[in-house]
C-alpha angles and dihedrals in degrees: 000000000000117000087226093064110121111248110253116241116231104241127182101221096187092097091046094050091051091049091049091050093047093049091047090052092049090048094051091050090051093049089049088053093047095043108034118180115265139196131215127015113017094014093117092059093050090045091054091048091050091046091054098044100039094046099108123254134154094285090208096147094055089045090055091050094050096041094048091046090053090059087065095041092247116172110267090227090059093045096049091049091057090042090055092049091052093047092050089052091047091050091051089058091051093050091052092041091059095052119116090247091056123030095339093219120168095193133058122177091346094306134091112284117252094259090051095046092046118004138281097264092049090049091054091051092044089055091047090049094050092048097049095040090056090065093044088056091054091054093060120102087232086073092058136333092230112080090204090061091050091050091050091051091051092048094050095044090049089053093046094049102036138077092300092047136028098347091049089051090051090054091050088049090056091046092050095065113123092355131118107239130182121242088251092057092048090047090054091048093052094041088059100036098044110003101059094062089047087052093051091047092058097038093049091069090054092046090052089050093046090235119178120262097257089058091047089051092053091054091046091053090048091050096049093053091043092052093053092046089051093051095047090050090050089053090050093049091049092053095043093048091049092046091051089046090229093136142345089266107171114064119232091248091061096057114115094017119125117247136179089259095049090053103035102028125232101290097045092044091052090047091051093049091054092046090052092049090053091048091050090053092048090059088063093063089105089066131070126223090305087085095051093108089057089050091050091048092057091056092043091052092063098036098049121112100210 
């Protein structure tokens, strides 16, 4: 191992795992409330939306919303409402990602993708429904009593998800296939495709708490480094799983696309992920122990095995 490898901090993740489980449970309860099962006309659409948003997953983005909001003593009911809106939007992107015209993936989170479980047209509409409903949720007074705060949340999520955020990153991802890209270009791709929703997740808590801009900036810096560390670790796990023949890890749609690992190699990519985790933690120096879960998450992101 390189002598330049940052020394890993010994972190007891038991508290973090409990917090992740608690936030996931609260999120699922909120999505159940927002998307109750229906019968009759229109039931198939709601069923497909529930299938796609209650289908497991790491739930990291909602956790970031709720954990950052807690730093500013935001009401849990407000925080979980925003977390649910963000998760519905994230799930829309996964539904559309899996379509035959995109990544053509038959599995999502160990279960048939939405277009396989239902059909392609229903999957498109399920994604559309999840996306638009996310913004409706943010308009509700339950999200925050101050209309200016609700408008700011809508503005920032629109930016994070739109052509200069996640959707723009998806387009770059398509354009990257079978091309030689620099590490800078791949970093920009992943910062848009993955990092902008991480950034919104962290900033949303500060927006709910009406925190000043310097505090919002600290959380944004943390989120951007965290998002890149998360993506590099995902790339490493894909390669290691494929090498060990444990599973067919990389989807067909990802073949031929540049990644951090394909450009940097395994050792340098792992080094870079740890550097980014340390940088993410350093951005939290403006906070006291109330941000410890965010610090633990940064280490967990790069030490996880799945």
